[in-house]
C-alpha positions as CSV (number, residue, x, y, z in Angstrom):
1,M,-77.5,-5.1,55.4
2,N,-76.4,-4.4,51.6
3,T,-79.4,-2.7,50.4
4,P,-80.1,0.7,50.6
5,F,-83.1,0.3,52.8
6,S,-84.8,-2.7,51.9
7,L,-89.0,-3.3,52.1
8,L,-88.8,-6.2,54.6
9,T,-86.5,-3.3,57.4
10,I,-89.3,-0.9,57.2
11,L,-92.0,-3.9,58.2
12,S,-89.7,-5.1,60.4
13,L,-89.8,-1.5,61.8
14,S,-93.0,-2.5,64.2
15,S,-91.7,-5.3,66.0
16,Y,-89.2,-4.2,67.2
17,K,-91.0,-0.9,68.3
18,K,-93.9,-3.5,70.0
19,N,-90.9,-5.6,71.5
20,G,-89.0,-3.0,73.0
21,N,-86.2,-3.5,71.5
22,L,-86.0,0.4,70.7
23,E,-82.2,0.5,70.3
24,K,-82.5,-1.1,67.4
25,Y,-85.5,0.5,66.2
26,M,-83.7,4.0,66.7
27,E,-80.8,2.9,64.8
28,I,-82.9,1.5,61.6
29,K,-84.9,5.0,61.6
30,L,-81.3,6.8,61.6
31,K,-80.2,4.7,58.6
32,A,-84.2,6.1,57.3
33,K,-83.3,9.4,57.7
34,K,-79.9,9.3,56.7
35,I,-81.1,7.5,53.1
36,L,-83.9,9.7,52.6
37,S,-82.0,12.9,52.7
38,F,-79.1,11.8,50.0
39,L,-82.2,10.4,47.6
40,V,-83.6,14.2,47.9
41,L,-80.0,15.8,47.5
42,N,-80.0,13.7,44.8
43,L,-83.0,14.7,43.0
44,I,-82.6,17.6,44.2
45,N,-78.8,17.5,41.6
46,V,-81.0,15.9,39.0
47,V,-83.5,18.5,39.0
48,I,-80.7,21.4,38.2
49,L,-78.5,19.1,36.0
50,A,-81.8,18.7,33.8
51,V,-82.8,22.6,33.6
52,R,-79.5,23.1,33.3
53,S,-79.3,21.2,30.1
54,I,-82.9,22.4,29.0
55,L,-81.3,26.0,29.1
56,K,-78.2,25.2,27.6
57,L,-76.2,26.5,30.4
58,K,-72.9,25.8,31.7
59,Y,-72.1,24.1,34.9
60,D,-70.3,26.5,36.1
61,T,-73.5,29.5,35.5
62,P,-74.0,30.6,39.1
63,S,-77.5,29.7,41.0
64,N,-79.0,33.3,41.0
65,I,-78.8,33.7,37.1
66,L,-79.8,29.7,36.9
67,H,-82.8,30.8,39.0
68,Q,-83.1,34.0,37.4
69,E,-83.1,32.2,33.8
70,A,-85.3,29.3,34.7
71,Y,-88.4,31.5,36.2
72,N,-88.0,33.5,32.8
73,K,-88.0,30.3,30.3
74,L,-89.4,27.8,31.9
75,K,-91.5,29.7,34.7
76,L,-90.4,27.6,37.7
77,L,-90.3,29.4,41.1
78,T,-87.8,28.9,43.3
79,I,-88.3,26.7,47.1
80,S,-89.2,30.0,48.7
81,N,-91.2,31.6,46.2
82,R,-93.3,28.5,46.0
83,L,-93.7,27.9,49.5
84,C,-95.1,31.2,49.9
85,E,-97.7,30.7,47.0
86,L,-98.7,27.6,48.9
87,S,-99.2,29.9,51.5
88,E,-101.2,32.3,50.4
89,R,-103.5,30.1,48.7
90,Y,-103.5,28.6,52.0
91,I,-104.7,31.2,53.8
92,R,-107.4,32.3,50.9
93,A,-108.9,28.7,51.0
94,G,-109.2,28.8,54.3
95,L,-110.8,32.5,54.7
96,R,-113.2,30.8,51.5
97,A,-114.2,28.2,53.7
98,L,-114.5,30.4,56.8
99,A,-117.0,32.5,54.6
100,R,-119.2,29.9,53.3
101,Y,-119.4,28.9,56.9
102,R,-120.5,32.0,58.6
103,Y,-122.9,32.4,55.4
104,T,-124.6,29.3,55.8
105,N,-125.1,29.4,59.6
106,K,-126.7,33.3,60.0
């Protein structure tokens, strides 16, 4: 299969699963995971290169300096900081919904 991961292959996954050909199903699924992780890594590299270009930083600038400059000038957070913010928002929204539920069911 020369194409990276064709739509036809994705559609054929269900037929492999229905027909009981689990070996072929798992092989295609593994290829899909490898391709997806490759695409994600390439996307991350493109983002890092774009940030370096925007900030006019050299290619060999350490990542901690890159993160610090990206936050100071572009207000971009690291992944761990974004994850913390998202979890805080999720908890806040849940507490708000719980308070509304308790208020309406009195």
